[in-house]
N, C-alpha and C positions, 0 to 999 in steps of 0.2 A: 445467607449470607449478604457481608453488605461486601460494595463494591462503589469508589470518589471517586467516581474520570471525572469529576469538576476540574476542567482546565482545559481539559487533555483533548487534543484534535484529533477526528475525525479522518481513520480505520476506529483507534484506537479501543474505542470506548467498546467500539462491538467486537472483536478483535477479541480482549480483554471478558468481557461479560459473557464466550462464549467456550471460550480457556474453562472457566470457569465452573457451565456447568455442565460439562465432563467426567466435570471430579464427583460432581453430587450427585446423592441413593434418588430415583424415582418419589416427586411430591416436592421436593427440597425446594425452597423460594430462592435464589438467587436475587437482590435487591442491589440495582445499579442507580445511584444518584451520578445526576448529568447537571453543567448550567444556559442547558437550549435546547426551544424544543426538537429541533435538526436532528439531535442527538437521541430526543425520544423513537421522533419516527424510524431512526437506522436500527435504531435498537430492537422497536416492534415489529415493522418487513423485520430481521433475522429469527425475530420470534416465531414469523406465521410460517414465514419460509419453512423451519426444520417440524414446527404444527408444536405449537408449543402456549401453553397459556399466560398471558403474557396484563398487565394490567398498568397503569398510572398515573399521576396525580399528580399539578401545581403546590412544591409548595409556599416557592414568589416568583418572582420574574428573573431571580437565581439561580432556582434551585424543581427537577420535579426526581420525583420517584421512580423509576420503570422496574417491577416486581417479571418476574420470569420465572414460569412448571421448569422444572430439570423431571426430565425422565427416566435419567436414570443415567451411567459413566458409561463413555465415548457418543451416549445414542446419537450426539448432538450432530456429531462430525463426519455419521453416515450417508451422506450428501454427498456425490459430487464434486472430485477437486474439477471439477472448468465451471458447476454452480457456482461451487462459493467463491470461486473466485471475482468471479461475477457479482455477486456478492458484496464480498471484498470493495471492490471497484465501483461499485456501485456508486459512494458519497467522492467521485472522484470524477472518475473518466468508462465507459465501455471498450474494451477492446474492441479492434476492428474485426470484420467478419473477413474470414481468409477463402479466395478461392481453390487455393492450393495445399497439397500436404505441409507439410517444412516445419523448423523448429520458429519456437515463440521470442522477435526480438521487442529489447522496450527498445525505445529512440528518443533520450529528455536531449534536447537542444537546446533548451533552457535552464539558469536556474531558478525561473518562475516562472510557474503553471496560471496557461490563461493570460488576455490582459484589464492592465487598470488599474490598482491599486497598488504598491511594490511590495509591503510591505506580507501583506496580506500574495497572493502570486508566488514567492517565497517558503509562508507557512502549508499554502494549496504542497508544493512542490514536495514538499519535508514527509506530508504525507499520503505523497502515494508514491516514493520511494520506500517509506518503509511501509505501505499492501503490498509492495515486490514483493519485501523482504517477508512477509507472512505468506505468499499465500504457499498450499499442498506445493501445486508445480511451477515453482520458479524460471522466469524469460532463458533461453538456453542463454543467452546477451544480451549485454546490456549497452549501447555504442551511444557517448558520449561527447556530441560539438555543439560547437560553436561556443554559450555564455552558459548550458548546457555539462562543458568541462570545469568551472569549480565543486563540481558537486561531488569529482573526485578527489579532493588535490584536502591540502593540507586546511583544518577551522569549518571545512563544511559541516553543515548541521544533518546532513543524510552518508557523510563517511561512515560509520556506523553502518549502518543496514547496509549500503555496496557492501560492505568487510564482510557480513548478513550473509548476504546473495553469496560470493565468492566459494563463502566456504559451502553453503552445499552445492559449488558445481558453478553455478556461471560464470560467464567471460567478464570481462570487465573493461572496455575497450572504449580510447579516451585519444579523442583526435588532439596528434601527433603538434600540427602545426594549428590548432586554438590551440594549448598547454602554451604555447611558444608566442604567439600575435597575446596572451594574456600577463606573460612573463609569470610561469604555473608548471615550470616544467622539472624546474627541483623539487617544484610542489606537489606532485603528483602522488600520494596515498594506497593508494588502491587499486588495481589490475593494472595493466596493459596500452601502452604507446600503443597506437593505429595509424591506419593515412587513407591515405581519402580512398584509395582500390579496396583496401577493403572490408571500407566501410561498402562502400558499393557492392563489394561480392554477396556481403550479407544478408542485406537488406534482397536485393534480389533472389537471393535462395530461402529467403523465409518467410517460412505459411500462416505467418500472420506478425505485426506489427503493428504495438499498443506504441502512439506517444501523444503522452495531453496537448 
C-alpha cells in the first residue's frame, strides 16, 4: 500500500499511516511518501513505538519514502490511548502532567501556536486542533478565548475539526466578551458562548490542562 503524504502537515502523515497499518495483513508493507525529514522521523518513531519494522530512503531533497511492515489488522492500535495521545502530540506539544484527577481541558488562547512567524503559527495551530480531534480519548472541554475565539467562527481552518470534537462529545466553549471584541458574535459556528466565571470554574476543576 502506498500513501502520498507530501504537502501534509504534522500529524497527518502519522495518523494516516497508522490507519492504513490497522487494515493491512501481517507482513504487508505500507510505503509513505513525505517531503521532509521531520516527517520521516515522526513516522519511524510511531513504528518503533508500535514495535514495527521500518526503513526509509531519500529520493531527493523533497521526497522521502518510509516503509513500515504491518503486524496484522488492528494490532497497531492496541497501545493505550494515553500513549497514543502523547505520540500524536509529540510534534506539537506535550500535555501538562496533572497533580489531581479530573477532566482534560484544552485551552486555545490564540489562533496561532508559538511565537515568531504568523503564517507558521496558524499552520501549527491547525495541526494541533486536528490532532486533538484524532485522539482516542478527546478532551472533555475546549475553551477558546482572546485570539483563540477566531477558531470556532466561520471561515476558520480548524472549524471542521472542532465540529468533529463536538460530535464526539467534547464541549466547545468560546468567550463571549472575546467574540464581541473581535466583532465575531454573529459568526460563531460551533459550540456555545461562555463567560469568564465558567472559564475559571472549568480550569479550577480540570485534572489536566493542555495549552499549546
